[in-house]
N, C-alpha and C positions, 0 to 999 in steps of 0.2 A: 741351767737353772735348777740343779738339784735332782735328786732321784724321785721319779714318780712312778705310779703303777703303769704297767704296760698298756698301750692302747690296743683297741680292737679285740678284746678278750671275747671268747665264746664259752659261755658258761654251760658246758655240757658234762655231766657227770661221768666219771670212770666207773663202770659197773662193777668190775672186780675189786676196785678199792673200796666202794660202798659195801659190797658183801663182806669183805675182809673185816671192815670196821664193825659191821653188825655182829659178826661172829665173835670178835674180840670183846665187844661190849657185853654180849651174853656170858662169855666166860668170866669177865670181870665182875659180874653181878653175883657170882658165887661168894658167900661171905668168908672171911678169914676166920681163924681160930677164935679171934676176939669178937667176931660177929659183924664187923664192918667190911665193906668191899675192899679189895686190895687195889691200890693204885698201880697203874702201868707205867707211870713215868719213872725216870731214873731216881728221883728223890723219894719215890714210894710214899708220897704224902699229897693228899688232895684236900687238906684242911684249909682254914682260913688265915692261919698264921703265916707271917713271913718265914720261908725256909732259910735256915742258916747252916753253912757248912758245905762241904763238897758232896757230890752225888755220883757214885759210880765212876765213870771216866771224866766227869765234869768238875772243874775247879772253880769255886765261886769267886767272882771278881767284883760284883755289885750286889748289895743287899740294902735297899732303900725303902723305909716305911714312912717317910714324910713326917716324922715326928720331931724334926729339928726346927730351924728358923722358918718363920712364915715368909712366904714370897707373895707380895701383893701384886694385883694387876699393875702392869706397867714395868715390872722388873725384867721380864723376858723381852728385852729390847736391845738395839744395836748389835744384832747377830750376824753381821756381814763379814766377820773375821775368819779367814782361812776356811771358808765354807766347804762342806762335804769332805773334810779331812779330820783326822784325829786331833788336830790342833784347833779346830773350830771352837768359838766361844761367844757368848752374849756379854757385852760390856756392861749391860744394865744389871747383871747378876753379881753378887759377891759371895765370898766364902765357899762353902762346900757345894752350893748349887752352881756357882760359876765353874767350879772344877769338874762337876759331874754331869751337867746338862747343856745341851745346845738346842736350838730350834731353827726351823726354816725361817729365813729373814722376812721381814715385812715387805710385801710386794711381789713375792714369788707366787705364781698362779698354781692352782690345784688342778687335779687330773680332769675335772669336768670341762675345763677350757679346751681340751683336746678332743672332746666328744660332741661338740656342737650342742651342748645342753642349753636350754633357755635360761637356767640359773647356774652359774658357776661360782667359784670362790677365789679368794686371794688370801694368802697366809698373813696373819696378824698375831704373832705370839704375845705382843704387848697388851692386847685387850681380850685375850682368850684363855691364858694360862695363869693359874695361881696355886699357891699351896697354903693350906690352913687347916686346923682341926675341924672335924664334924662336931655336931652337938654332943656326941658321946665321947669326945676327946680323941677319937681316931684320926691320925694325920692323914691327909689326902691331897693328891694333885687333882685339881679341877680343870677339865677342858670344857669351856663354855663357848660353843660357837653360836653365831647370831647373824641375822641379816638386817641390815638397816631398814627402817620404816619407809624410806624413800624408794626402796627396791633395788639398791645397789648390790654388789657382790657379797656372798657369804663371807664372813670372817672365819677363816679355817685355821688349823693349828696342827703342826707336826713337830713333835719333840723327840730328841735323840739322846740316849745315854752315851756320854763321851767314853766311858770305860771300855765300851764294846764297838766303838767305831772302827771300821776297816779291820775286822777280825774274821778269820776263817774258822768255820765250825763253832759249836757251842751250844748251850742251852739258854732259852730266853723265856721268862715266865713273868706273869703279872696277875693281880686280882682286880677285876674291873666290874663296874656296874653303870649303866645309863640311868641317872637319877632324874633327868627330865627329858621327855621324849617328844619329838615333833617330826613330821615328814620333811625330807630334804637333807638329812644329815647322816653321815656314815663314818665308818672306820676302815682302814686298810693298813694294818700294821704290817710291815714287810721288810724283807731283805731283797735288794734289787740292784742289778747291774750286769753288763756284759752279756745281755740276752738271757739272763737268769732272773727268776723271781719266785719267792716263797711269801705268801700272804696269810697271816693268822694273828688275830682274828680279822675277818672282813665281812662287811655287810652293812645294809641300811639299818639305822638304829630302830626302825619300826618293823623290821623283818627278822631274819634268822642270823645267827652267828655262825660263820663258815670258815673253811680254810681252802686255799687254792695253791697249786704248785705248777708253775709254768716251766717245764724242762729247759735247760740251757740248750741253745741251738734249735728250739722249735719242737713241735709235736703237740699232741692233744694234752690239754691241762688236766691235772688231777683236781677233783672237786669233791669236798668232804663236808658233810653236815656236822655241826658241833653242838649247838643249842638252839632252842626255840625262841628264847626271850632275852634281849639284852638288858631288861630291867630287873633281873636277878643277878646276885653276885656269882661271878664265875672266875675260876682259876684257869688261865690259858697258858700253854707252854708249846714251844717249838724246840725239838732236838734235832740238831743238824750235825751229822757225823760223815766221814768219807763214804760216799755212795748211797746215803740215806737221809731222808727227812721224815720226821714223824711229828704229828700234831696231837695235842692232848687238851681236853676240856674237863675240869674237875677230876683229874686222875685217870680219865678214860681216853684210850687211844682212839681218835676219830679218823686218822688218815696215815698212810705210810707210802712213800714212793722212792723208787730207786733209779728212775729214768732221769738222766741229765741233771743230776744234783750238783749244785755249784761247788767248785773246788778253788775258789779264789776268795780273798777278803771282801766282806760286804758289811755295811752298817745296818743296825737295827733301827728303823724309823717307825715311831709310834704316830702314824699319819691319820689324821681326822680331817674330813673335808666335806664338800657338798656332794650330794647323792649323784650317782651315775645311773640309777634306775628309778622309776616311779616319779612322783610329783617333786618339783623343786621346792626349796624352802620358801614359805610365804614371807612377804615383807613384814618386819617387825617381830618375826618369830626367833626362838632360840632353843637350844637343846644342850644337855650337859652330860659328859662322862666323868666319873670319878675312879680314881686309881688309888688303892690303899696300900699297895706295895709293888715293887718291881725287883726281880732277882735275875742276874745273868751270870753265866758260867763260861769260862774258856774250856777247850777240849785238847787234851794231850799236852799240856804245858808242863806237867811235872816230869 
């Protein structure tokens, strides 16, 4: 039933990783000749605009700013076709969105179901995902999760860019903000499979935005603090290359690990679900994440 975050995680920080991230953050605070901090990621750009074009060893294969056709609630439906493969699609979509996006089908259970949580969720892309402009005209994908007033399971959402399904290595970036906050909701955007897992961003939406790396074959996870508040706009990036995974928030490198880095094709899952820590979502509550752009890059294809 699809890729899910690994069970039984132990959230113990890696001290050397945290110290390295802190030192790098200090170095990156030194202004450039133009007066602005220099970004550490491959694109060298921590701005709000969708990056376009190749970056260092990365070749851009997806640049989505959601300014095309609107996608109403209900369109992300009938997603049971060729699930978890690069041929997966949602029959309720059409045009470019059908070509470029898939979602975990209605009825798949979220990670909280494996954790004996009092409140767990079920994926419902048809009533949680939409695309339309904000009041200022900026195109956005909206992930609105909610729990029925009768106390049923949370309606969760995991969307997947088809261009980078089952791809080995690459760079994965997005600009995101939680625009409605409530306890009991979280994100865990991830690459997962074969005992390997890279999560970024991850965290309860009322807490901090972090990254985690679970080395292939086991071993202590890498845990990296990224930002204090989901309700501010952040640009998040993961750079995955042979033997290395690096995490970035707003152009600042927050984590780097070389232990058990995956060397197999994995899909990038923009997973949003019920919380694994703290209180569960209250009956009748809802919370919303907005994505203003998504960019993804292949590695070493040229």
